[in-house]
C-alpha positions, 0 to 999 in steps of 0.5 A, a space after each residue: 677451820 672456820 671456813 671449812 665449817 661454813 662450807 660444810 653448813 652450806 652443803 648440809 642436806 635440806 631439812 626435808 631429807 634430814 634424819 632429825 625430825 625435831 627440827 622446826 624446818 621439817 614442820 614447814 615441808 613434807 619429809 622425804 619419807 612421807 613424799 616417797 611413800 605417797 608417790 610409791 603408792 600411786 598407779 597409772 589408770 586408763 579412764 574415759 574422759 567426761 563430756 566436760 573435757 570435750 572441746 578442751 585442749 590437752 593443756 586445759 585438760 591437764 590443768 583440770 586433772 591437776 585440780 582434781 588431784 590426778 596427773 594427766 600423762 597422755 590421751 588416747 584419741 581417734 586419729 586419721 592417718 595420712 592414708 585415711 585410716 582411722 585408728 587409736 593413737 596415744 599422745 604423750 605430748 599432744 600438739 598445741 591444737 590437740 582437742 579432746 573429742 568424744 571417745 578419748 581416754 586419759 592415762 592418769 596417775 592417782 593414788 586409787 581408782 576412785 581418784 582416777 574416776 574423777 576424770 570420768 565423772 567430772 562435770 563442769 556444771 556441777 563443779 564450775 570452780 575447781 579451785 574451791 573443791 573440798 576433799 569431801 566433794 572430791 571423794 563423793 564425785 559421781 556420775 551426775 544427771 548432766 553427764 548422763 544427758 550428754 551421754 544420751 545425746 551423743 549415743 543418739 547421734 552415734 546411732 544415727 550416723 552408724 546406721 547404713 541402709 544397705 547393712 541388711 544386703 551385706 551377708 558378711 556384715 558384722 553387727 
């Protein structure tokens, strides 16, 4: 009978799933109910990626998002197919040489849209050390002057590339 009791003790559910909330083990781990309610309230969001992500790999971007307390699931990027056609592609598990470019958007999971907006407002100049971000800094993360300047530079480059000299001659051109 003693071996049966020892076996039953080994098969006992973990402390985080037990109904006894007074156990000392539950104070060291989150209860399953708390974790369930935390995850059940999360949603998926699609956000533009900050210029601070440009040039980074998917893995680097996922690590930054994790430190911003959101989870990067996939990236929507412009890609050229084998026929030379440009289109938007959603990469759930991008290849190792996948690099984030301007216009990329992130599929992230977070508790609120404010959490998801951190992907859009993250600035590597304002927040160089992500490991030491406080809840207050995360809560007050907004678009800074560095991101505005970077967006203005990229908008000027896009404007100069998009202009074609014969656009006035084509009566079917869409402006």
